[in-house]
N, C-alpha and C positions, 0 to 999 in steps of 0.2 A: 510618469512612465507607466505604460500600459502593462497590465498583468497578462501573463501567458495563460492560455487555457490548458488545463491538465489533460493528460492522455488517459489516465485511469478514472473510472467512474467513482462517484462517492461511495456507492454500494461496495465496490471492490476494495476501496481504501478501508472502509469500516470492517469488512470481513477480514482483511489482512491484519488490521489492528487487533481484532479479537484473537487471532491466531498467535500474535506476538505478545499478547498480554498488556497492551497499552490502550485498549479501548476505553477503559474507565477514565484515564487521563485525558484522552481526546474529548470525551463527552463533558467532563468537568471543566477543563481548562483550555481546550482547543488544540489544534495541531501545533501551534507555536510552543507548547509546553513539552512536546515529545523530544527527547534528546536526539541529536543528529545521528548518533550511532544506530538508534532504533529506526529512524527514518531510512537510513541506509539498508538496514535489515529488511524493512518493508519493501523497498525497491528490489532487493535481491530476491525476496520471496515472490514478488510479482513476476519477475523475469523467469524464475523457475517454473511457475505455473504456466506462463505463456509458452515456454519451451515444451512442457509436457503436452499442452494442447496441440501444438504443431506436430509433435511426434505421433500423437493419437490420430490426427487427421491424415497423416501420411500412410498409415497402415491400411 
């Protein structure tokens, strides 16, 4: 089965991981070690940032 390409850049994922405090886990053990709740929080934070950018560009 083919892997889907991600929408978020790796740089953005690591930036969000730092903000959520899971960066060290990602570096040490990989993304598979991050709890699903934290991954959900990462997606939520990415959506919030995207919405803020859209709002700024509309002004």
